[in-house]
N, C-alpha and C positions, 0 to 999 in steps of 0.2 A: 170838771165834773161831768158825770154821765147820768142822763135821765132816762135812757131807754131801757127796756126790759129784754130779757133773753128772747132770741128769735126775731128781733126787729131788724130792720135794714141797717140801722146805724148803731151797731154794737160797739162796746168798748173793746178795743183791740188788746188791751192788757188782761182782760178777763176771759175765761173760757165761756163758750156759748151757753153752758148750762148753769153757770153760777148766778146766784142772786147778788146783785151789785150792792155792796155795802157803802159805796162811795157816792150814792145818789144824793143829789142836792135837795134842798128844802122845797124846790119847785116840784119835785116828783111826789105824787101822793101815793099812799099805799094802795088805793083803789086802782091806780094806773098800772100797777104791777100785777101780782097774782092775788086773786081773791078766791077763797073757798076752793083752792086747788086748781083753778082755771085762770087763764089770762083773760082779761077783759077784751072782748072782740075777737078772740081766737078760740080754737077748739082743742088745743093741746094742754094737758095738765102739767104742772111742774114735775110731778113724779114721772110722767112720760118723758119729758125733756131730760130729766136726770138719768133715766134708764138708757135713753139714746146716747147720752154722754158717756155712760159707763161702757156701753157697747162699742162706741167709737174709740175709747181709750184702750179697750181690750183687743180690738182688731188691729192687725199690723197695718202700717201705712202702705200706700200704693208703691212707694219705692222699695219697701221691705218685701212686699208681695212680688214685685218684679224681680228683685234680687233672688228671692226664694224660687221663683219660676225658672230663672236662668240657671240657678244651681241645680234644681231638679232636672232640667233639660240636660245639663252637663253630666249629671249622675246617670241619667237614662242612657245617654250616648256611651259613657264609659262602661256601663253595665252591658250594653249591646256588644261593645268591642271585646270585653272580657268573656262574654258568652261565646262569641265567635272564636276567640282564641282557645277557649276550653274545648269547643267542638272540634277544632283543628287538632288540638293535642290528643283528644280521644281517638280521632281518626288515625293520627300518626301512630299512636300506641297500638291501635287495632291492627294496622298494617304490619307493624313490627312483630306483633304476636302471631299473626297469620304466617309471616315469613319464618319465624322460629318454629311454628308447628309444622310447616312443610319440611324444614330441615330435619326436625326430629322424626317425622314419618319416613324420610329417606334413610336416616340412620337406622331406624327400626327395621326397614326392609333389608338393609345391609346386614344387620345383626341376625335377622331371621335366616338369611342366606348362609351366613357363617355357622349358625347353629345346625342347619341342615347338612352343610358340608362336614361339620364335626361328627354328626351322627353317622354319616356315610363312612367316614374314616374309621370310626369305632367299629362298625360292622366289618369293614375290610380287615381291620386289625384282628378281630376275633377269628375271621376266616383264615388269615395267615398263620395265626397261632395253632389252629387245628391242623393245617397242612404241615407245619413244622413238627408238631407233635407226632403225626403219622409217619413222617419221613425219619424221624429219629428213633422209631421203634424198630 
């Protein structure tokens, strides 16, 4: 049998801290428990203890918090690694595009030279046609 009330030093181990013990013996008087919403000799109300118990039950345990922190740390490290890899990939692609642009510029210069040579050959061809036509008259 258990005669202590919630929050005392000798609590029933089978009951939560916030529960009202229904298995109190006849030695326990109702006045020794909670009266008018307050414990005798204490300053906390039953509703306060109940709200604390609800908060405790809704909060993750310290092991869960530690596991969550470890997982968050691992995710942070993985995110940093992925970010670095993405930055390196962007740099690599940028270098590849710069090289391709340089190659295309060189090809364009070559095409410009070929176009100029073609124009010059057309002009020479026109001149040769004029000479041939004068010679054939």
